[in-house]
N, C-alpha and C positions, 0 to 999 in steps of 0.2 A: 638832352634827355639821357638819363642814366638807366641802363638796363643791366640787371644782375641775374644771370642764369634764367632769363626769360621774364623776370619780374620788372615791370616798368615802374620806377620809383617816382612817387608823388613828392616833388620838392627835394629837400636834402635830408640825409640821415641825421637825426638829432640825438643829443645825449640827455634830453630832459628826463629827470627822474628815472634814469635807466641804469644807474650804477656803472658797471664796467662793460658797457655796450652802447651801440647806437641803434636807432629804430626809425622806421618810416612806414607809411602806408604805400601799397603798391597794387598793381593790376597784373594778372597773368591769365591768359585764355578767357578774358571777359569777366573774371572773378576778382573780388577785392580781398586783399590780404594785409596782414601785419607782418613786417619783416624786421628781423633783428640781426645786427652785425656784432659779433663778439670781438672785443679788443684783444683778447688773449685766449688760447695761444696763437702765435703767428707762425704759419707754416713756411719753412725755408725753401722757397721754390728755386732760388739761385744758389747753387752750391758754392760758387766762387766768392760769395760774401762771407762765408764762415769757415770754409775748408771742409774736407770730407768728414772728419771726426765729429766736429761740432754740428755739422748738418745732420749726420746720422743720429746724434743724440737728441737734437731738437725734433727730428721727424719721429723718433720713438715716443717722445712726450706727446706729440700730436696724435699718433696712432692710439695711445692709451686714452687720450681725451675723446677721440672719435668713438672708440669701443664703448666707453662709459656712457657717452651721450646717447648713442644709438640704443643701448640697453635700457637706460632710464626712459627715453622718449617712447620706445616701443611699449614698455610696461605701462607708462602713463596712458597711452592711447587705449590699451587693452583694459585698463582699470576704469575708463570713463563711464560715468553714469548718465552722460548727456550734458552734464554741467561742468565737466573738466574740458576746457577748450583744447581740442586736439592739435597736436603738432602735424603740420602738413608735410613739410620737407626740412631736412637738416642736410646741409651740404657745404663743401668748401669751394670757394671761387677765388682762384689765385692764392693769396697768402691768408685770406680771412675765412672764418666759418660763419655760416648764416643759419637761421631758423625761421620758418614761416608758420603762421597760423591764419585761420580765416578771420576776417575782420568782423567784429561783433559791434553792432550799433547799440550802445548802452544808454541808460538814463542816469541822471545824477543821484548821488547819495542823499541829497536833500529830499528826494521823493519818499524816503522811508518815513519822514515825519508825517506824511499824509496817509500812511497805512494804519489800519486798525490793529489792535494788539494781537488778535489772532493771526493776521497776516504776517506780523513781525515774528511771531513765534514759529510760524511755518517757514519763514525765510531762514531762521536759525537752523531748523532741521535740515533744510536743503543743503546749506553750507556744511553742516556736520556730516551729512551722508557723503558728500563729494570728497571731503578730506578723509573720512573713514575708508573710502575706497582706495585712497593712496596708502593708508596705514595697513590695510589688509594685504597689500602687495609689497610691504616692507619699505615704503618710501616716506620720507619726512619732507614736507613742503619747505619749511625753514624760513619763510618770509611772508607769513599771513598778515595782511593789513588791508584796510578798505581800498587802497589804491590797486591792489591785486585781485579785487573782486568786482566784476562788471555786473551791474544790475540791468535786467532786460524785462520790458513789459511784453507779455504774451498777447496773442490775439484775444484771449479770453478776458484780458484786463488785469490778470494776476501778474505779480512781479516775481521773477525768479533771479537766481544768482549764478554767475559763471566764474569759475576759478581760472586765473591766468598766471602768467609769469612764474615759470618753473626753473629759473636760473639757479636758485639756491637749493634746489631739491638734492637730496642725497639718500643713499641706502642707510637704513637704520643700523644695519650690521657693520657699517664702515666706522673705523676710527679715523677721524679726520687728521691729516698730517699736522705735525707741530707747527709747520710754517704756513698752514692753510688759514687764511683770514676768514672769519665768520661775518657775513654781511647780513643786513636786515635793518629794520627800524627799531631802535632801542625802546620806543614807546610800547612795543609788543613783545619785548624780550621776556622770557621766563628767567627766574633767578639762576637756574643752572647754565643758561646760555651766557649770562654775564660772568659767572665763575669760570667758564671755559675760556672766555676771551682774555681774562686777566691771568689765566694759568693756574687757578686754584684747584682745578680738576681736569682730567683728561677730556679730550674732545669727542667722546662717545656720547653724542646727544641722541635722545630717543624721540619717538612720535609725541611724547608728552609736551614737548615745547610747542607743538601745534595746538594742543588742547588748551594750554595756557593762553596763547594768542587769541584763540577762538573765544575763550571766556571773556576777554576784554572786548572783542568785537561784538559779541552778543549783547554785552552790557550797553554798548553804544547803540546797537539796533533798537533795544528795548527802551532806553532812557534818553538817548540823544547825546550821551557823554560817557567818558571813561569813569571808572570808580574813583572816588575821591581819596586823597591822602594829604599829608602835610606838605604843601608846596613850598613852604619856607625852608624845609629841610631837604626835600628830595625833588628830583626832576622826573623820575619815572616810578611806576608801580613796583618794578622789581627791586629798586633801591629801598623803598619803604619796607618791603617784605624781608629783604636781607638784613635790615636793621631792626627787625621785629616791630616795625611800626604798624599803625592802624591803616587798613584799607576799607573804605566804606562803599557799600552797594546802595544805589539810589532807587527807591520806588519800584522795586520788582514786586508786582502785585500778587503773584502766585507764590505761596510759601514753598511749594515743592520745587518749582523751577529756580527759585532764589537759592535754595540749598544746593541744587545742582551747579549753579554758577559758582557758589562758594567752593565746591569740590573741584571745579576746574581751575581755581586760582590758588590751590594749596601749594605752598613753596616746595615741598618735597615731591619730586616727580613720581616716586614709588607709591605715594599716597593719593596722588592726583587721579581723578576719574578718567577712564578711557572713553573714546568716542563710541565704542560698542555699548558701554554702560549708559552713556548719554542718550543714545538713540532708544534704548529700552525705557528710559525714565522721563524723557522730556515730554511735557504736555503742551500740545499746540491746539487744544480745544479752548473754548472760552474760559479764561482764567478766573480764579477767585479774586474778587476786587475788594475784599474786606480789609486787607492789610496794605497800607501804603507808606508806612514809616520807613525811615532809613535804617539799614542794618549795619552795625559796626562790626567788622570782621577783625578778630585778632588772629591773623594768619601767621602764626609763629611756627607752627609745625613745618682736380687740377684744371681750372679754367681761368684765362686771363680776363681781368676786368677792363672794360673799355668805357670811355665816357659816353659815346654815342650809342653803341650797340654791343650786346653780348648774347650770342645765341647758343653758346656751347652748353653741354649737359653737366659739366663738372663731375665731381665725385659725389653722387647724390645718395641719400638714404630717404626713401619715399614712404610715407604713410598716408593712407586714405583717411581724410577727415571724417569723423563720425557725425551723426545727426545732432545738430546743436539747437534744435527747436524744443 
């Protein structure tokens, strides 16, 4: 049995769909948690391995990482509207850093197909409001995609959405270092994210990259698929837009909401709608069903880890989880 800072790990830590980390489910004090182990940075516990100068340099990097993580996680918890799954603990155990969240038992995304259109529209609003709370506090999520959204059925029978995985979050005010890799799923990349990756522009990305990703996700929620484009020429939506190709929205029945989605997918982030504007204009009442044709968009514009037991407290940063109901 593996125990990390009081968390009894269920099985092994896995790397499945987790990027530069490992994860598992765990129990602590009778409660269920999701635990993530970050692969970097690695804290130099043993000074003899690197020498005093290199050890001091590495510890300085770790201290900066700790301070940034604590600041981000604290702000995330304060920003939560109940649908941002809170960070319970962030701590170092030996050489590795860990983060824990309450385990949420979700339902599959295929459930969306069983929802009526009004429920789908409300689901879009719930997601927009959660991400808007991040934006209000100057945070960019940076990796919005269905895999990072847990759907949960409430006792009332309604379906709500919980936002998870804040590994790629950053402050909007930050200019990401030149050597900083930008992670995420290219399916949901905004055009400016792609430009930043290849070095065509600096890495000062704004909250508008989240708006673009949400536009694609909302289209999936409402129609069951991503907007269409020439798949013989392009792999992703952002590629079509950068090449001034056509991107087509499918069967968005309400003309007002269809126009809002179009504004979320504008290639120029300065002209892209904000989530504050989205929340003012999005209609989640019964939509107008008169128009169902496709719209073609010319979008050209310090604890040691032990295998059997670990009961130490580590260097912990503790946050009380919010109400997730």
